[in-house]
C-alpha positions in Angstrom: -54.9 -141.7 -43.4 -55.6 -144.2 -46.2 -59.4 -144.2 -47.1 -61.4 -147.0 -48.5 -64.7 -148.0 -49.4 -67.6 -150.4 -50.9 -70.3 -150.8 -52.7 -71.9 -154.1 -52.2 -75.8 -155.1 -51.0 -77.2 -157.3 -49.3 -81.6 -158.4 -49.4 -83.1 -161.0 -48.7 -83.5 -161.6 -52.4 -79.8 -161.1 -53.0 -78.6 -162.6 -49.9 -75.6 -161.7 -47.6 -72.3 -162.5 -49.1 -71.3 -159.8 -51.2 -71.4 -157.6 -48.0 -70.5 -160.1 -45.4 -67.4 -160.7 -47.3 -66.3 -157.4 -47.4 -67.0 -156.9 -44.0 -64.3 -159.5 -43.4 -62.3 -157.6 -46.1 -63.2 -154.6 -44.1 -61.5 -156.1 -41.0 -58.4 -157.2 -42.5 -57.2 -153.4 -44.0 -59.0 -151.5 -40.7 -55.5 -153.0 -38.6 -53.3 -151.5 -41.4 -55.4 -148.4 -40.8 -57.4 -147.5 -42.8 -60.9 -146.0 -42.8 -63.9 -147.8 -43.8 -67.0 -146.0 -45.6 -69.6 -148.8 -47.5 -71.6 -148.3 -49.9 -75.3 -149.0 -50.3 -79.0 -149.1 -50.6 -81.3 -149.9 -47.6 -79.7 -152.6 -45.5 -82.1 -154.5 -43.0 -81.5 -153.0 -39.9 -79.5 -156.1 -37.9 -77.4 -155.8 -40.8 -77.0 -152.4 -39.9 -76.2 -152.7 -37.3 -73.9 -155.2 -37.4 -71.6 -151.9 -39.5 -71.8 -149.8 -37.4 -71.3 -152.4 -34.1 -67.1 -152.3 -36.6 -66.9 -149.1 -36.1 -67.6 -148.5 -40.2 -68.8 -145.5 -41.6 -72.5 -146.7 -44.0 -74.0 -144.0 -47.0 -76.7 -145.3 -48.2 -77.0 -144.6 -52.0 -80.8 -143.7 -53.6 -82.5 -147.2 -54.7 -84.1 -145.9 -57.6 -81.1 -143.8 -59.0 -78.4 -144.9 -61.7 -75.9 -147.0 -59.4 -72.4 -145.6 -61.0 -73.4 -142.1 -61.3 -75.5 -141.9 -57.4 -72.4 -143.0 -56.1 -69.9 -140.6 -58.0 -72.7 -138.0 -56.5 -71.5 -139.3 -52.8 -67.1 -139.2 -54.1 -67.6 -136.3 -55.4 -69.4 -134.6 -52.2 -66.4 -135.8 -49.7 -63.7 -135.3 -52.2 -62.7 -133.4 -48.9 -60.2 -136.7 -48.3 -59.4 -139.3 -51.8 -60.4 -142.7 -51.5 -57.2 -145.7 -51.4 -58.4 -148.1 -52.8 -62.6 -148.2 -54.3 -63.9 -152.0 -53.5 -66.8 -153.0 -55.9 -68.5 -156.5 -55.0 -71.6 -156.6 -56.6 -73.7 -159.0 -60.4 -75.5 -155.5 -61.6 -71.7 -153.6 -61.4 -69.4 -153.6 -64.1 -67.5 -151.1 -66.9 -69.4 -148.4 -67.1 -71.2 -148.0 -63.2 -66.5 -148.6 -62.4 -65.3 -146.1 -64.8 -68.1 -143.5 -63.1 -66.3 -144.1 -60.3 -62.4 -144.2 -60.8 -61.9 -141.2 -60.8 -62.3 -140.3 -57.8 -60.4 -142.4 -56.3 -56.3 -144.8 -56.9 -57.6 -148.1 -57.1 -60.6 -150.3 -58.4 -60.5 -153.5 -57.6 -63.5 -156.1 -58.5 -64.5 -159.1 -56.5 -65.9 -161.5 -59.0 -67.7 -165.0 -58.8 -68.8 -164.2 -62.4 -66.9 -163.6 -64.7 -69.0 -163.4 -68.0 -68.7 -159.4 -68.5 -66.4 -156.3 -69.1 -64.3 -154.6 -65.8 -62.7 -150.9 -65.1 -59.7 -152.5 -62.3 -56.6 -152.5 -61.2 -57.3 -155.8 -58.0 -59.7 -158.4 -59.8 -60.2 -160.5 -57.0 -62.4 -164.4 -57.6 -62.6 -167.0 -54.9 -63.4 -169.3 -57.0 -62.2 -172.9 -57.7 -63.1 -174.0 -61.0 -61.3 -174.6 -63.8 -60.0 -172.2 -66.7 -60.1 -169.2 -64.6 -57.6 -167.1 -65.9 -58.7 -167.3 -69.7 -61.3 -166.6 -68.6 -61.6 -162.7 -68.4 -58.7 -162.4 -71.4 -59.6 -159.8 -73.0 -62.8 -158.5 -70.0 -60.3 -156.7 -67.1 -57.4 -154.4 -68.7 -54.5 -155.9 -69.7 -52.5 -153.6 -66.3 -54.5 -155.4 -63.5 -54.0 -158.2 -62.0 -55.2 -160.9 -61.3 -56.1 -163.0 -57.4 -58.6 -166.3 -58.2 -58.6 -169.0 -56.5 -59.4 -170.1 -52.7 -56.1 -169.4 -51.7 -57.6 -165.9 -51.8 -60.8 -166.6 -50.0 -62.5 -163.6 -48.0 -62.4 -165.7 -44.4 -63.0 -164.4 -41.2 -60.6 -164.6 -38.3 -62.7 -167.2 -36.4 -61.9 -170.5 -38.8 -58.4 -169.6 -38.4 -58.0 -169.5 -35.0 -60.6 -172.9 -34.9 -58.7 -174.2 -37.5 -55.5 -174.0 -36.0 -57.2 -176.4 -32.9 -58.7 -178.6 -34.8 -58.1 -181.8 -35.1 -60.2 -185.4 -37.6 -60.6 -188.2 -35.9 -62.1 -191.4 -38.7 -65.1 -192.3 -37.7 -69.0 -192.7 -38.4 -70.7 -189.1 -39.0 -72.1 -188.5 -35.5 -73.0 -184.9 -36.1 -74.6 -182.8 -39.4 -74.0 -179.1 -40.4 -77.2 -178.2 -42.5 -76.6 -174.2 -44.0 -78.5 -172.5 -46.9 -76.6 -168.9 -46.3 -78.5 -166.2 -44.9 -81.3 -165.8 -46.8 -81.6 -169.2 -48.0 -84.3 -168.6 -50.5 -85.5 -171.7 -52.4 -86.1 -172.9 -48.6 -83.7 -175.6 -49.2 -83.9 -175.7 -45.4 -87.2 -176.8 -44.7 -86.7 -179.8 -47.8 -83.4 -181.4 -45.6 -85.3 -181.8 -42.3 -87.6 -183.4 -44.3 -85.2 -185.3 -45.6 -83.5 -186.1 -42.2 -87.2 -187.0 -40.9 -86.8 -190.5 -41.1 -86.0 -193.1 -38.5 -82.4 -194.6 -40.0 -81.6 -191.2 -39.0 -82.6 -190.9 -35.9 -78.8 -191.2 -33.9 -77.3 -188.2 -35.8 -76.9 -184.8 -33.8 -77.8 -182.1 -36.3 -77.2 -177.5 -36.0 -79.5 -176.0 -38.6 -77.7 -172.6 -38.8 -80.6 -169.6 -41.2 -80.0 -166.2 -40.9 -82.5 -163.5 -40.2 -83.8 -163.4 -43.4 -85.0 -166.6 -43.9 -88.6 -166.7 -46.0 -89.2 -168.7 -43.1 -87.9 -168.6 -40.1 -91.0 -169.1 -38.2 -91.8 -173.0 -39.7 -88.5 -173.8 -38.6 -88.1 -173.5 -35.9 -91.1 -175.0 -34.8 -89.9 -177.5 -36.8 -86.7 -177.6 -34.6 -88.3 -177.6 -31.2 -90.2 -180.6 -31.3 -87.4 -182.7 -33.2 -84.7 -182.9 -30.0 -81.5 -183.7 -31.8 -81.4 -180.2 -33.5 -80.1 -177.2 -32.6 -81.1 -174.1 -34.1 -79.2 -171.0 -34.4 -80.6 -167.9 -35.7 -77.5 -164.7 -37.2 -74.3 -167.4 -36.0 -71.3 -165.7 -34.8 -70.0 -169.6 -34.4 -70.3 -170.8 -37.4 -66.6 -171.8 -37.6 -67.0 -173.5 -33.6 -69.7 -175.0 -35.7 -68.7 -177.2 -38.8 -66.1 -177.8 -36.3 -68.1 -180.2 -33.9 -69.4 -181.2 -37.7 -68.6 -184.3 -39.3 -70.8 -184.1 -42.5 -72.9 -180.5 -44.3 -75.2 -180.1 -46.2 -75.9 -177.0 -47.5 -75.5 -173.9 -50.7 -72.6 -174.3 -52.5 -71.2 -170.7 -52.4 -69.1 -169.1 -50.8 -69.5 -171.6 -47.8 -67.9 -173.8 -50.0 -64.6 -171.8 -48.4 -65.7 -171.9 -45.5 -65.9 -175.8 -45.1 -62.9 -176.4 -46.8 -61.0 -174.1 -44.1 -62.0 -176.4 -41.4 -62.1 -179.6 -42.8 -65.8 -179.8 -43.5 -67.4 -181.9 -46.2 -70.1 -181.8 -48.0 -73.1 -183.0 -49.6 -74.4 -179.5 -51.6 -77.0 -178.3 -53.4 -76.8 -174.7 -55.5 -79.3 -172.5 -54.9 -79.2 -169.4 -57.5 -76.5 -171.0 -61.3 -73.8 -169.2 -60.4 -72.9 -171.8 -57.4 -72.9 -174.9 -60.1 -69.5 -175.0 -61.1 -67.5 -174.9 -57.3 -70.3 -176.9 -56.1 -69.2 -180.0 -59.0 -65.0 -178.8 -58.6 -66.1 -179.6 -55.4 -67.3 -183.1 -56.1 -64.3 -183.5 -59.1 -62.3 -182.7 -56.4 -62.8 -185.5 -53.9 -64.7 -183.7 -51.2 -67.9 -182.6 -51.6 -71.3 -184.9 -53.1 -73.0 -182.4 -55.6 -76.8 -183.3 -55.7 -78.0 -180.6 -58.8 -79.9 -178.0 -58.7 -82.2 -176.7 -56.1 -85.4 -177.3 -58.4 -84.1 -181.3 -59.2 -83.0 -182.6 -55.7 -86.2 -184.4 -54.5 -85.6 -185.2 -51.1 -85.2 -188.9 -51.3 -82.1 -188.1 -53.4 -80.7 -186.8 -49.4 -81.4 -189.7 -48.3 -80.4 -191.9 -50.1 -76.4 -189.8 -50.9 -76.1 -189.9 -47.1 -77.1 -192.7 -46.6 -74.3 -193.8 -48.7 -71.7 -191.3 -47.0 -72.7 -193.3 -43.2 -72.3 -196.2 -44.6 -68.3 -195.6 -45.4 -66.5 -193.8 -42.5 -63.0 -194.2 -45.3 -64.5 -192.2 -48.1 -65.8 -189.2 -46.1 -62.2 -189.1 -43.8 -60.5 -188.8 -46.9 -62.8 -185.7 -47.6 -62.6 -184.2 -44.8 -58.3 -184.4 -45.2 -58.8 -183.5 -48.8 -61.2 -180.2 -47.8 -59.0 -179.7 -45.6 -56.0 -179.1 -47.6 -57.2 -177.2 -49.9 -58.0 -173.6 -47.8 -56.5 -172.2 -44.5 -58.5 -169.6 -43.9 -55.5 -166.7 -44.6 -56.8 -164.9 -48.1 -58.5 -161.5 -46.3 -54.4 -160.5 -45.3 -53.1 -162.5 -48.8 -55.2 -159.4 -50.3 -54.8 -156.7 -47.8 -51.5 -157.2 -48.5 -51.5 -157.0 -52.6 -53.9 -153.8 -52.0 -51.1 -152.0 -49.6 -48.4 -153.0 -51.8 -50.4 -151.7 -55.1 -50.2 -147.6 -53.0 -47.0 -148.0 -51.4 -47.8 -149.2 -47.9 -46.6 -153.3 -48.4 
């Protein structure tokens, strides 16, 4: 049986995006018969439960030890069954840590968003659509490494492909908003957006608000939503594709959720909540899909209100943006990545 390991973490500070996209890829690989092992520092209990529900093995690493060497020791202990692939999705890792684990597996894959450090890998995935992406990795990866670049390889859950097949967007006014800033929303943009929507000019909108269990102000958000009949609050929802399909416009972060939205034909007013989101968010605006408002600390309630009103007043522009989003991402990226990984080890 094929054996594939993943190295990723999740926490209120890091968010859940890295581990969740690894989980998506792991599910795809399991359909090919792979045994999956996750290596992580201690996770929130609910997320540990999610991995266990999937049937994936979880090996917890010492949080204080050198990460590469710590994981190498775990791999040595498990060496009776070598790994076919080890997948690293972690901003704290680079060439030194990856070289430390490489001797315990046939192949190393890196999932990256930054292109800012040397990597020791056979395969690198960057699912973001940004300019000159291939050039950025020159000199950072071995010459023999294969690069999978762009949203064609975006790692989206199966629900997005299924829901997309039933989607039929029609031109018309904005009736429903989708509001979400990821699994943790460390800067509490959700609260800012709710303040912006607390205005008579938006009284006729329906609003889906999606937050994670790690949200730093979950009690405050719950209280606000309970007092507003326009709002449905969803905590750690597994129905995000359906909620996006029901919505006409999003107000959201500029991270990995971008490709989920595009698969559902859902444009957005985007706010970058981390530096690495800025370029993707700007590219979304340049592509005619999104309205980029800026970095979180610089975006004010009044700016959200004025831009939203601009979109509400221009349904033709909105429909064009919906069509542009839908054309960009088909949701089959995880299958494409899986097929490449299998062929690399002679299983495709």
